[in-house]
Each structure stands twice: as structure tokens, then as C-alpha cells.
C-alpha positions as CSV (number, residue, x, y, z in Angstrom):
1,M,115.3,113.4,41.8
2,L,116.8,109.9,41.4
3,E,115.5,107.7,39.1
4,Q,113.8,104.1,39.6
5,N,113.9,100.9,37.8
6,A,109.8,100.1,36.8
7,R,110.4,96.7,37.1
8,D,111.0,97.4,40.6
9,W,107.9,98.7,41.3
10,S,105.2,97.4,39.0
11,P,103.4,95.2,38.8
12,V,103.8,94.2,42.1
13,S,100.8,91.7,44.0
14,T,99.2,92.2,47.3
15,E,97.0,89.7,49.5
16,R,94.0,90.9,47.1
17,L,95.4,93.3,44.6
18,L,97.6,93.9,41.4
19,L,99.3,97.0,41.5
20,R,100.7,97.5,38.0
21,R,101.7,100.2,35.6
22,P,98.7,102.4,33.9
23,Q,98.2,101.8,30.2
24,A,96.7,103.5,27.4
25,S,93.1,101.3,28.0
26,D,93.4,102.3,31.2
27,E,92.0,105.8,30.1
28,S,88.0,105.2,29.6
29,A,87.9,103.4,33.2
30,A,90.4,106.5,34.5
31,I,87.9,108.7,33.6
32,D,84.9,107.4,34.7
33,L,86.2,107.0,38.1
34,H,87.7,110.6,38.4
35,T,84.8,112.3,37.0
36,D,82.3,109.7,39.0
37,P,80.4,112.2,41.6
38,R,80.9,109.8,44.5
39,T,84.6,110.0,44.3
40,N,84.5,113.7,44.4
41,I,82.1,114.1,47.4
42,H,84.8,115.6,49.5
43,H,87.0,117.7,46.6
44,P,86.2,121.5,47.1
45,A,85.1,122.4,43.6
46,P,84.0,119.4,42.3
47,S,82.3,121.2,39.2
48,T,85.8,121.5,37.7
49,I,86.4,117.9,37.3
50,T,85.6,117.1,33.7
51,R,86.5,114.3,31.5
52,A,88.9,116.4,30.3
53,S,90.5,117.2,32.8
54,S,90.0,113.6,34.1
55,A,92.3,112.8,31.0
56,R,95.2,115.1,31.8
57,T,95.5,113.7,35.5
58,F,95.6,110.0,33.6
59,H,97.9,111.2,31.1
60,E,100.1,113.4,34.1
61,I,100.1,109.6,35.9
62,R,101.2,107.9,33.0
63,Q,103.9,110.4,32.2
64,H,105.4,110.3,35.8
65,W,106.3,106.6,34.5
66,Y,107.6,107.6,31.6
67,R,110.6,110.1,33.4
68,H,110.7,108.6,36.6
69,G,110.2,104.6,36.8
70,F,107.3,104.5,39.5
71,G,104.3,106.4,40.4
72,V,100.6,105.7,40.5
73,W,99.7,102.7,39.9
74,A,95.9,101.2,38.2
75,V,94.7,98.7,40.8
76,V,93.3,95.8,39.7
77,D,91.7,92.4,41.0
78,P,94.2,89.9,40.4
79,G,91.1,87.3,39.0
80,A,90.3,90.5,36.7
81,P,93.3,91.8,35.2
82,H,91.7,94.1,33.0
83,T,89.1,95.8,35.1
84,L,90.3,98.9,37.2
85,I,89.3,99.1,40.7
86,G,91.1,102.1,41.2
87,F,94.4,104.1,41.9
88,T,97.0,104.3,44.2
89,G,100.7,104.9,44.4
90,V,103.2,107.4,45.1
91,S,105.0,110.6,42.8
92,H,107.1,113.4,43.4
93,R,106.1,116.5,44.5
94,I,107.8,119.9,46.5
95,I,105.7,120.5,49.6
96,R,107.1,123.4,51.4
97,G,110.4,123.4,49.6
98,R,111.1,120.3,49.8
99,P,111.4,117.2,47.8
100,A,108.7,114.4,48.6
101,L,106.6,111.6,47.8
102,N,102.6,112.1,47.6
103,L,100.6,109.8,48.4
104,Y,97.5,108.8,45.9
105,Y,94.6,106.8,46.4
106,R,91.1,106.7,44.8
107,Y,88.9,103.6,44.4
108,S,85.8,102.9,42.8
109,P,83.2,103.3,45.2
110,E,81.9,99.7,44.8
111,Y,85.0,98.4,46.6
112,W,85.2,101.2,49.4
113,G,85.0,100.0,52.7
114,Q,86.7,97.1,52.2
115,G,90.5,98.0,53.3
116,L,91.5,97.9,49.6
117,A,92.7,101.0,49.7
118,T,94.6,101.2,52.9
119,E,96.0,97.3,51.3
120,G,97.4,99.8,48.4
121,A,98.6,102.5,50.3
122,L,100.7,100.7,52.8
123,E,102.8,98.7,49.7
124,A,103.0,102.1,48.3
125,V,104.7,103.3,51.7
126,R,106.6,100.1,51.9
127,L,108.0,100.7,48.5
128,S,108.7,103.9,49.1
129,E,111.0,103.4,52.1
130,E,113.1,100.7,50.1
131,L,113.7,102.4,47.3
132,L,113.7,105.4,47.7
133,P,114.6,106.2,51.0
134,G,114.9,109.6,53.0
135,L,111.7,111.5,51.0
136,P,108.8,111.9,53.3
137,V,105.7,110.5,52.4
138,V,102.8,112.8,52.4
139,A,99.3,113.1,51.8
140,Y,96.8,115.7,51.4
141,T,92.9,116.3,51.7
142,S,90.1,117.8,52.9
143,V,89.0,118.2,57.0
144,D,86.2,116.3,56.2
145,N,87.5,113.6,54.1
146,I,87.5,111.0,56.9
147,G,88.2,107.7,54.9
148,S,91.1,109.7,53.4
149,Q,92.6,110.4,56.8
150,R,91.6,107.0,58.0
151,T,93.5,105.6,54.9
152,A,96.5,107.4,55.1
153,L,96.9,106.3,59.1
154,A,96.3,103.2,58.4
155,A,99.5,103.2,55.6
156,G,101.7,104.7,58.4
157,L,101.3,108.5,58.1
158,E,100.9,110.6,60.8
159,R,98.6,114.3,61.4
160,R,101.0,116.8,60.2
161,T,99.0,120.0,61.0
162,D,102.7,122.1,60.4
163,L,102.3,121.0,56.8
164,D,98.3,122.2,56.6
165,V,97.1,125.4,53.6
166,D,94.7,127.2,54.5
167,R,93.2,127.8,50.8
168,G,90.2,130.5,52.0
169,T,87.4,128.4,51.1
170,Y,88.9,125.4,52.4
171,M,92.0,124.1,54.5
172,D,94.4,121.1,52.7
173,I,95.2,119.0,55.7
174,Y,98.6,117.1,55.8
175,L,99.6,113.8,56.9
176,A,103.6,112.2,56.5
177,K,105.7,109.7,57.3
178,G,110.0,110.6,57.6
179,W,109.4,114.5,57.2
């Protein structure tokens, strides 16, 4: 896997967002965000989302940065850089035996409906294409998570039914760019 210079990836500014490498001081807000029932309404097993599992997710996000020099950003308002409003970015994944970049986004419900997830996702896809050319960008979500699907489509991904995974009790549906 290609190593990246973290300075190329962080911090990054968009019109309304500051995207930066997650810091240890973000952990509490990250756990609160990931355990908020509103952010898990489409999760197939919301009861499995605990403070401990959310802490592991946060640590995995930070470890990806250390290992690869890029990853999922902490998203903040440039006017309030210590207030975490969400996460967005990409991380290495193997999809159907092929290296890819998984597009991830999760925002506090207070910021939903403002196009912020799309703004962050567009920047993640743009930088991925520029700095990691040749790696497809994929996103997966549930059938009923229309908001997530809209964000991925707005970021330039296309629905890919050939990548879907039937998990028995639910279906992971995929969107991709560059596949």
C-alpha cells in the first residue's frame, strides 16, 4: 500500500469545513457521536454500538493515520476548531479481493441537512484521485439509509449492485468511483 505524506492530507479546508487529523482530545466527542442513537438509526445491530466499540473505532481511525499518512478526518467549523461536528475521509480496505479506499462520513445530527457531509466527501474523493490514483473509492451503507446513498452519489460515486453483500438479515449496498 502506498504511504502518503500526512501534510498533503491535513489540514484541508473547504468552503465551510476544516478537515484535520483526529487528535486525542477528540476522543470523548467522537465516542458521543458514534454512540448517539440518531447516528445509528440505520445500523443493522445498533445494540452492538457501545462506548467501548466506539472508542475502538476512534483508535482505529487514528492508527490508520499513523500507519498510512492519511485517513478519516475530524471535521470542525473553521470558526470553532475545537468543536467536532463529524468525521469524513477515506481508509484502506479490501473489497472483493481488490485494494480500495472506503469513503466514510458521520456527522452530528445538529449538522444534518446542510450539505456538509457532501462537501467533506467531495474533498475526500478529490484528494483520493489526486494523491492515490488508481485506487477506487467505495462506500457501503444499508438499503434504507437514503441520506448516506445521496451523499455518496453527490460525491461522484455510482451505485454498484455487483458489489452488494447479502448478510442474511440485511444487505450492504455499495457505491463506487473508479471501480
